[in-house]
C-alpha positions, 0 to 999 in steps of 0.5 A: 934540287941542287945540293947548293940550293938544299944547303941554302934552304937548310942554313936559312931554316937553322938561322930562323930557328936561332931567331925563334930561340931568341924570342924566349929571351924576349919573353923572359925580359918582357915578363920580368919587366912587367912584374914586381921586383919581388917576383923577377926570379920566379918569372925567369925560372919559369921561362927557363923551365918552359923552353927546357920542358917544351923541347923535351916533351916535343921530342918525346911526344909532341912532334909525332903528334903534330906530324903523324904522317898518316890520317890526312884530313883527320882529327888525331894521329900519332907516329910513336914516341921519340924521334926517328933516325932516317938514313941517308938522303931520306932525312936530307935532300929527299926530305921536305922537297929539299927545303931542310933536313929532318933534324932541322924540321924538328928543331925549328918546330920545337922552338915554336912549341914552348912559345904557347906555354910562355904566353901562359906564364906571363898571364898567371905571374905573381900568384901561381904555384911553381909546381902546378905551373910546371905540370900544366906546362908539360901537359899543355905543350906535350898534348894540347898544342900538337893536337890542334897544330896537327889539324892544320900543319899536320895535314889534318881536317882544318887543312883539308877544309882550307883553313889558313894560318901561315905562322901561327896567329891561332895555332901558336898565339891564340892557343897560348892565349886560350890557355892563359884565359882558362888559367886566370879564370881559375886562378883569380886576380892578384891581391889588391888589383880589384877593390871596392874603390875600383881597379888598382894598377900594379905597375911592373918594376922595369920598363927598360927591361920590358922594352928590351924584351919587345925589341928582342921579340920583334927581332926574333919574329923575323925567324918566326915568320920568315922561317915559316916560308920553309925555304930560302925562297928570296922573294917570299922571305923578303915579302914576309920580312916587309909585312912583318915589319910594317905590321909591327910599326903600325901596331905601335902607332895604333896603340899609341893613338888608341891609348891616348884617346882612352887614357889621355897619357902616353902609356909605354906599356900599351905601345910595347904591346901594340908592337906585339899585337901587330906582329901577332896579327900579321902572323897568320897571313904574312906571306899573302899580304901587300904592304898596305894590307900589313899596315892596316892589319897591324894598325887595327891590332894596335887599336885593339890592345888598349880596348882589350886590356880595359875589357879584361880588367872590367871582367876582373881577369887579371893579366899582368903582361897583357898576354890575353890581349896580345896573343888571344884577341890579336891572334883571332883578329889576324886569323880573320884578317886572312879572310878579309885581306890578301889573296885568300880574301872572300866570304868563304875563306872568312867562314873557314877561318872562323871555324878554325878559330872556334874549333881550336879555341874550344879544344884548347880552352876546355883542355886547359880549363880541365887541367888547371881545375884538376890541379886546383882540386888536388895540389892547388894552384895558388900560393898563400896570401902571405907568400904572395905579399912576401914575393915568390922569389923568396917564397919559392926560390929563397933568393931575390933578383936585386941587391939594391933595397927598394921601397917596401922591400922585405929585409932578406937578412931576417929570412934565415 
């Protein structure tokens, strides 16, 4: 490995890391747009704390849980607390076959770690206690995410079995989706969402902000998937850019067609989530697919979105941003698609993919459900009805996002 190639690989990985970091801005904007005005500060606060807590816990515990460097083919390993400090070439050109340095490896993976908790944030928006959510986030990112990540990316038992998840349709997105599902089951729906008269929409306050968030996420996904090549390989990185782009575009079209068929309206929120569904769907096999495969996978993911949203609503599982549909359901679809399309397609691979989905889903759901149940039974997880009606911005933060009055606004001058 030449010094120049090593440098090129490492620079690309750092650029990809920055792109993944930008995805957190995308999540913040998307979730802010999809919640009511009275809860914008709260959702922004959570997004800020998620990445901060995620980076620290991944440094202290998560990285060495996910990549223990021992026990290949196993279920669990731990290389100790904190980061090591490899000397000389051991942490540089001799690390990871010259793809990147030890430090780049950590910071790239750390950016992924907080994403799983960010997915949960949107699903539980507008009614969860801030303290309970932050405790959940800390333990979910520190323990649950890296253990299941180790099963594949840390040379664990799913990797030995042949399970394939290139950039995290299951290991990142479905993990966040399973955590979100467990949380919303225990948390319950927002007041007024499900009534005797039927399902009442609670629209977000800013579709422009939500749209900006989706485009930021699409932009950042080039680092999420492109960086997962783990080198600056020109052919493979270029292919991943193409499959990622086509799947996102096809997801938008699929959601556009399906949502119009269901609702007879052009629902922007469905199309925006269709883009994200296409991106989540291609993530497991972005390096294996042809452009045609990518279009089919993304298109099906887009079709899934409105049907999944309707399904969760009929089950009275309230998800303000559609996180369970985008990340859980489309994550499952994308992981299965590896066994249907691309160079790994085949019945045996499909069964292996299904085993991985079920194992990771079961562990994550049980962990998240038990943790959230414990929090519910002790300090509580839901704000009071009065606080929910007033809005979490005032109830939790004593501030609000906008100075401009809006219909139904609380007179903040009377709050002191």
